[in-house]
FIZALUM-553306 format. One record per residue (C-alpha): residue number from 1; residue in three letters; y, x, z. Coordinates in Angstrom, 3 decimals. Each point is the difference from the previous one (the first is absolute). Layout:
N
{k:NUM, r:Ala, yy:Y, xx:X, zz:Z} $
...
This chain:
165
{k:1, r:Met, yy:44.241, xx:28.229, zz:-21.163} $
{k:2, r:Lys, yy:-2.030, xx:0.344, zz:-3.187} $
{k:3, r:Lys, yy:-0.922, xx:3.566, zz:0.980} $
{k:4, r:Arg, yy:-1.335, xx:-1.197, zz:3.361} $
{k:5, r:Val, yy:-2.175, xx:-2.645, zz:-1.638} $
{k:6, r:Val, yy:-1.355, xx:2.568, zz:-2.462} $
{k:7, r:Ala, yy:-0.600, xx:2.530, zz:2.814} $
{k:8, r:Ile, yy:-1.793, xx:-2.559, zz:2.183} $
{k:9, r:Ser, yy:-2.104, xx:-1.170, zz:-2.954} $
{k:10, r:Leu, yy:-0.912, xx:3.579, zz:-0.836} $
{k:11, r:Ile, yy:-0.968, xx:0.759, zz:3.602} $
{k:12, r:Met, yy:-2.179, xx:-3.132, zz:0.148} $
{k:13, r:Leu, yy:-1.690, xx:0.902, zz:-3.279} $
{k:14, r:Val, yy:-0.756, xx:3.562, zz:1.125} $
{k:15, r:Ser, yy:-1.329, xx:-1.168, zz:3.370} $
{k:16, r:Ala, yy:-2.240, xx:-2.572, zz:-1.699} $
{k:17, r:Val, yy:-1.422, xx:2.659, zz:-2.333} $
{k:18, r:Val, yy:-0.593, xx:2.429, zz:2.884} $
{k:19, r:Thr, yy:-1.662, xx:-2.701, zz:2.106} $
{k:20, r:Cys, yy:-2.306, xx:-1.042, zz:-2.847} $
{k:21, r:Asp, yy:-0.842, xx:3.636, zz:-0.740} $
{k:22, r:Leu, yy:-0.883, xx:0.736, zz:3.625} $
{k:23, r:Ser, yy:-2.172, xx:-3.085, zz:0.396} $
{k:24, r:Ser, yy:-1.921, xx:0.306, zz:-3.261} $
{k:25, r:Gly, yy:-3.314, xx:1.809, zz:0.221} $
{k:26, r:Gln, yy:-0.056, xx:0.074, zz:3.792} $
{k:27, r:Glu, yy:-2.194, xx:-2.178, zz:2.134} $
{k:28, r:Arg, yy:1.876, xx:-1.933, zz:2.640} $
{k:29, r:Gln, yy:-1.227, xx:0.515, zz:3.567} $
{k:30, r:Leu, yy:-1.985, xx:-3.102, zz:1.017} $
{k:31, r:Gly, yy:0.949, xx:-1.678, zz:-3.268} $
{k:32, r:Val, yy:-2.571, xx:-2.477, zz:-1.277} $
{k:33, r:Asn, yy:-2.161, xx:1.587, zz:-2.683} $
{k:34, r:Arg, yy:-1.224, xx:-2.841, zz:-2.223} $
{k:35, r:Glu, yy:-2.377, xx:2.198, zz:-2.008} $
{k:36, r:Ala, yy:-1.769, xx:1.363, zz:3.099} $
{k:37, r:Thr, yy:-0.068, xx:-3.499, zz:1.521} $
{k:38, r:Ala, yy:-1.736, xx:-1.364, zz:-3.113} $
{k:39, r:Lys, yy:-2.585, xx:2.806, zz:0.034} $
{k:40, r:Ile, yy:-0.731, xx:-0.526, zz:3.693} $
{k:41, r:Arg, yy:-0.353, xx:-3.782, zz:-0.408} $
{k:42, r:Ala, yy:-2.287, xx:0.550, zz:-3.003} $
{k:43, r:Phe, yy:-2.231, xx:2.254, zz:2.149} $
{k:44, r:Asp, yy:0.476, xx:2.844, zz:-2.507} $
{k:45, r:Lys, yy:-2.575, xx:2.519, zz:1.216} $
{k:46, r:Gly, yy:1.399, xx:2.647, zz:-2.385} $
{k:47, r:Phe, yy:3.340, xx:-0.357, zz:1.780} $
{k:48, r:Phe, yy:-1.646, xx:0.237, zz:3.437} $
{k:49, r:Lys, yy:-1.675, xx:3.331, zz:-0.868} $
{k:50, r:Asp, yy:3.377, xx:1.800, zz:0.001} $
{k:51, r:Phe, yy:0.631, xx:-0.879, zz:3.660} $
{k:52, r:Asp, yy:-1.300, xx:0.319, zz:3.505} $
{k:53, r:Val, yy:0.397, xx:-3.547, zz:1.336} $
{k:54, r:Tyr, yy:0.632, xx:-0.713, zz:3.684} $
{k:55, r:Leu, yy:-0.125, xx:-3.307, zz:1.880} $
{k:56, r:Ala, yy:2.519, xx:-1.258, zz:2.562} $
{k:57, r:Gly, yy:-1.457, xx:-2.588, zz:2.341} $
{k:58, r:Val, yy:-3.616, xx:-1.098, zz:-0.256} $
{k:59, r:Lys, yy:-1.914, xx:-1.238, zz:-3.045} $
{k:60, r:Ala, yy:0.091, xx:-3.585, zz:1.264} $
{k:61, r:Ala, yy:3.781, xx:0.068, zz:0.618} $
{k:62, r:Pro, yy:1.577, xx:2.881, zz:-1.956} $
{k:63, r:Thr, yy:3.720, xx:0.674, zz:-0.103} $
{k:64, r:Ala, yy:0.145, xx:2.579, zz:-2.797} $
{k:65, r:Leu, yy:-1.802, xx:2.430, zz:-2.254} $
{k:66, r:Leu, yy:1.463, xx:3.467, zz:-0.453} $
{k:67, r:Phe, yy:-0.726, xx:1.567, zz:-3.411} $
{k:68, r:Asp, yy:0.485, xx:3.748, zz:0.484} $
{k:69, r:Leu, yy:-0.065, xx:1.969, zz:-3.265} $
{k:70, r:Arg, yy:-2.492, xx:2.826, zz:0.105} $
{k:71, r:Asp, yy:2.550, xx:2.823, zz:-0.015} $
{k:72, r:Asp, yy:1.502, xx:2.562, zz:2.380} $
{k:73, r:Tyr, yy:1.748, xx:-2.664, zz:2.087} $
{k:74, r:His, yy:-1.811, xx:-1.910, zz:2.752} $
{k:75, r:Leu, yy:1.726, xx:-3.354, zz:0.689} $
{k:76, r:Pro, yy:-1.805, xx:-1.671, zz:2.917} $
{k:77, r:Ser, yy:1.007, xx:0.686, zz:3.585} $
{k:78, r:Arg, yy:-2.752, xx:0.988, zz:2.407} $
{k:79, r:Phe, yy:-0.558, xx:-3.637, zz:1.024} $
{k:80, r:Trp, yy:-1.398, xx:-1.116, zz:-3.363} $
{k:81, r:Glu, yy:-3.790, xx:-0.046, zz:-0.184} $
{k:82, r:Ser, yy:-1.953, xx:2.045, zz:-2.558} $
{k:83, r:Pro, yy:0.097, xx:-1.125, zz:-3.662} $
{k:84, r:Ile, yy:-1.923, xx:-3.172, zz:-0.854} $
{k:85, r:Thr, yy:-2.515, xx:-0.656, zz:-2.807} $
{k:86, r:Glu, yy:0.635, xx:-1.888, zz:-3.247} $
{k:87, r:Glu, yy:-1.989, xx:-2.989, zz:1.327} $
{k:88, r:Asp, yy:2.223, xx:-0.131, zz:3.069} $
{k:89, r:Ile, yy:3.123, xx:0.272, zz:-2.169} $
{k:90, r:Val, yy:-1.022, xx:-3.106, zz:-1.966} $
{k:91, r:His, yy:-0.783, xx:-1.910, zz:3.196} $
{k:92, r:Val, yy:3.336, xx:0.941, zz:1.626} $
{k:93, r:Ile, yy:2.000, xx:-0.979, zz:-3.102} $
{k:94, r:Glu, yy:-1.668, xx:-3.424, zz:0.073} $
{k:95, r:Arg, yy:0.708, xx:-0.355, zz:3.743} $
{k:96, r:Leu, yy:3.680, xx:0.915, zz:-0.478} $
{k:97, r:Asp, yy:0.309, xx:-2.791, zz:-2.586} $
{k:98, r:Val, yy:-1.702, xx:-2.500, zz:2.318} $
{k:99, r:Gln, yy:2.303, xx:0.954, zz:2.884} $
{k:100, r:Tyr, yy:3.062, xx:-0.549, zz:-2.181} $
{k:101, r:Ile, yy:-1.224, xx:-3.376, zz:-1.260} $
{k:102, r:Asp, yy:-1.084, xx:-1.132, zz:3.491} $
{k:103, r:His, yy:3.553, xx:0.486, zz:1.415} $
{k:104, r:Arg, yy:-1.203, xx:0.289, zz:3.604} $
{k:105, r:Asp, yy:1.322, xx:3.547, zz:0.194} $
{k:106, r:Lys, yy:3.352, xx:-1.052, zz:-1.537} $
{k:107, r:Leu, yy:-0.160, xx:2.687, zz:-2.689} $
{k:108, r:Arg, yy:3.074, xx:-0.297, zz:-2.209} $
{k:109, r:Phe, yy:-1.252, xx:1.763, zz:-3.125} $
{k:110, r:Arg, yy:-3.037, xx:-0.227, zz:-2.199} $
{k:111, r:Pro, yy:-1.865, xx:3.333, zz:0.328} $
{k:112, r:Arg, yy:1.560, xx:2.599, zz:-2.287} $
{k:113, r:Ala, yy:-0.019, xx:3.752, zz:-0.555} $
{k:114, r:Leu, yy:3.087, xx:1.801, zz:1.300} $
{k:115, r:Asn, yy:0.870, xx:3.515, zz:-1.192} $
{k:116, r:Ile, yy:-0.104, xx:2.861, zz:2.470} $
{k:117, r:Val, yy:2.388, xx:2.661, zz:-1.238} $
{k:118, r:Asn, yy:0.989, xx:3.291, zz:1.622} $
{k:119, r:Thr, yy:3.532, xx:1.424, zz:0.207} $
{k:120, r:Lys, yy:-0.630, xx:1.931, zz:-3.243} $
{k:121, r:Gly, yy:-0.542, xx:-3.263, zz:-1.900} $
{k:122, r:Glu, yy:-3.747, xx:0.534, zz:-0.447} $
{k:123, r:Leu, yy:-2.307, xx:-3.010, zz:0.207} $
{k:124, r:Leu, yy:-2.633, xx:0.766, zz:2.649} $
{k:125, r:Gly, yy:-1.833, xx:-3.310, zz:0.203} $
{k:126, r:Tyr, yy:0.270, xx:-3.688, zz:0.777} $
{k:127, r:Ile, yy:-0.295, xx:-2.312, zz:2.943} $
{k:128, r:Tyr, yy:-1.507, xx:-3.396, zz:-0.854} $
{k:129, r:Thr, yy:1.188, xx:-2.574, zz:2.504} $
{k:130, r:Ser, yy:1.689, xx:-3.355, zz:0.673} $
{k:131, r:Leu, yy:2.211, xx:1.467, zz:2.713} $
{k:132, r:Asp, yy:3.720, xx:0.429, zz:-0.522} $
{k:133, r:Ser, yy:0.429, xx:3.339, zz:1.787} $
{k:134, r:Ile, yy:-1.916, xx:3.264, zz:0.197} $
{k:135, r:Leu, yy:0.772, xx:2.808, zz:2.443} $
{k:136, r:Met, yy:-0.181, xx:3.505, zz:-1.466} $
{k:137, r:Asp, yy:1.444, xx:3.485, zz:0.403} $
{k:138, r:Arg, yy:1.360, xx:1.760, zz:-3.091} $
{k:139, r:Lys, yy:0.664, xx:3.716, zz:0.402} $
{k:140, r:Glu, yy:2.169, xx:2.284, zz:-2.153} $
{k:141, r:Asp, yy:-3.027, xx:2.115, zz:-0.981} $
{k:142, r:Gly, yy:-1.411, xx:-3.017, zz:-1.876} $
{k:143, r:Thr, yy:-2.566, xx:-1.100, zz:2.557} $
{k:144, r:Val, yy:-0.220, xx:-3.643, zz:0.986} $
{k:145, r:Thr, yy:-1.864, xx:-1.459, zz:2.954} $
{k:146, r:Val, yy:-0.806, xx:-3.720, zz:-0.149} $
{k:147, r:His, yy:-0.619, xx:-1.665, zz:3.355} $
{k:148, r:Val, yy:-2.522, xx:-2.779, zz:0.528} $
{k:149, r:Pro, yy:1.751, xx:-3.365, zz:-0.471} $
{k:150, r:Ser, yy:-0.832, xx:-3.002, zz:2.114} $
{k:151, r:Leu, yy:0.624, xx:-3.703, zz:-0.339} $
{k:152, r:Pro, yy:3.236, xx:-1.160, zz:1.592} $
{k:153, r:Thr, yy:-0.500, xx:-1.733, zz:3.306} $
{k:154, r:Pro, yy:1.021, xx:-3.647, zz:-0.020} $
{k:155, r:Arg, yy:3.006, xx:-0.981, zz:2.064} $
{k:156, r:Pro, yy:-0.904, xx:-1.933, zz:3.136} $
{k:157, r:Arg, yy:0.859, xx:-3.675, zz:-0.059} $
{k:158, r:Arg, yy:2.627, xx:-1.166, zz:2.421} $
{k:159, r:Pro, yy:-1.036, xx:-2.810, zz:2.344} $
{k:160, r:Gly, yy:1.111, xx:-3.395, zz:-1.231} $
{k:161, r:Met, yy:0.418, xx:1.057, zz:-3.649} $
{k:162, r:Arg, yy:-1.641, xx:-2.146, zz:-2.627} $
{k:163, r:Gly, yy:-1.163, xx:0.998, zz:-3.415} $
{k:164, r:Arg, yy:-1.223, xx:3.326, zz:-1.218} $
{k:165, r:Trp, yy:2.841, xx:2.166, zz:1.387} $
């Protein structure tokens, strides 16, 4: 019995070490990146210069900003518009905050930067959004295609129901 307890403890210890080793140093796919979020909210123009930035939605009602690192990988699908200017980036960040605070669009999260990582574990960029899901294709060759997100459509109200939902 004592041998089983020792064996189980040893297995748990080894698995914990392996898990910690694998997760350290790697960016988690769509994990919140607090450092990038802070730089985006601070309108850090030095940070913006490293990226081509794409808008999802329209400036008045944006759904996301895609920060694509200027490297060999091209993240946006063909439905994203061309990159936007620094002035537009600042305006869209402000609009995303207003949309979250307003609550009309029922956005669950305060806008934040989510990591976009390929299958090789390389950080390719960020998506800055309040949405809780992003559709993308990740290929074995390391390419990632991020599709244009849209606001979720509200559920229709049933006749005779009172209240919000």
